[in-house]
N, C-alpha and C positions, 0 to 999 in steps of 0.2 A: 480465531483470527477476523479481523476487520478488514475493509477495503482499505483503509488509511494502510496499514501495516503491509497489503499485498504490496501495494503501489509504491512504499519503501524499502522493499524487496527487490522488488522490479527493477528497480533505478539504480540498485547496488550492485547486481547481477549485470543491468546493461553497464557498467561504467567500469566494473571489474572484466567484461569481456574486453570490451574497448583498450583498454589498459595492456591486457594481455596479447590482444591481436598486435597492436600499436609495438610492442616490442621485439616482437615476433619479426615485424618488418628491424626494423633497428636492429636487431641479430641478424638479418642475412648479410648475406656479403657479395660481391660483384667481382665472380669469378671471371679471369679472362685469361686465353691464348692464343700469344702469334707463332705461328708455323714460319718454318724456311723456304717453302714453294707455295703456291696458291694451289689449291683445290681446283678439279676439274668442273666440279659442279659441286654448287652448297648441299651439305651434309644436316641431318637431323640422330646426335648420336643419345643411346643413355649410357651412362658412364657413373658409376658409385651412386645410381639413384636419383643421378643430376641429369635434364638435359638439356643437352647443348647445341648450341647454333653454329656451326662453321662454314663460311663464304669466304673464297678468297685466301687470305691469309688468316685469317682471326677467325676465333674462337671465343664466343661468349657461351656460360652457365645462367638459363633460362628460368629455369623450375629445378627448385632441388627439393627433395624427399628424401634424400640420404642425409649423412652426417652433414653438420654444416660445414664442418673445417676438410675441404680437399688438399688430399696430400700425395706422398708421390708416386703413390700408389695409382692413383687418379689419373695423374698427369701423364705416368708408364702407358695406362691402361688407353688412355685417352690418343697418343703417341702409335701404340701398335692397331688402334682401328682404324685413325687416318693414314698410318704407313707413311711421316712426315714428320721431321726432327721439331719439333717443340724452341723456339728460343728462347720466348717466357710463358712463365704461367707462374697465375694467383691475384691475389686481390691488389689493388693501388696501396692499400699502408702494407702488404707483406709479398713481396715478388720473392720467387723464389729465387738462393743464391746460385754462381758458375756449380758450385756441389752436387744441390736437388737438381738442377738441370739438369746436368750429367748424370747422372743416379734414373731422370726420365728418359732419359733419352737412348739408355744403355741399352744394348741389345743382346740376352743372355742365352 
């Protein structure tokens, strides 16, 4: 392999890694939750592989190493850790409906 082909190969890897990183960023979703009552103090919680920052009546997913899709299970876990009813949960394009929110806030 000569220097020219190595430089060409390096360029291909560089472009491919940028495309993969760009796709990962584009695929990430901004999840949020609103709470029925304000928290007495800000909290940082790890739920289903994601780090949530909660303050006042709002929580926001700030880092996600788990599943990209957050489910009723995630919402219920957040509700259980906070001890406060969740009034909305999801992404801007995909908020939970009334049935999913009821399942989220249900106490078994």
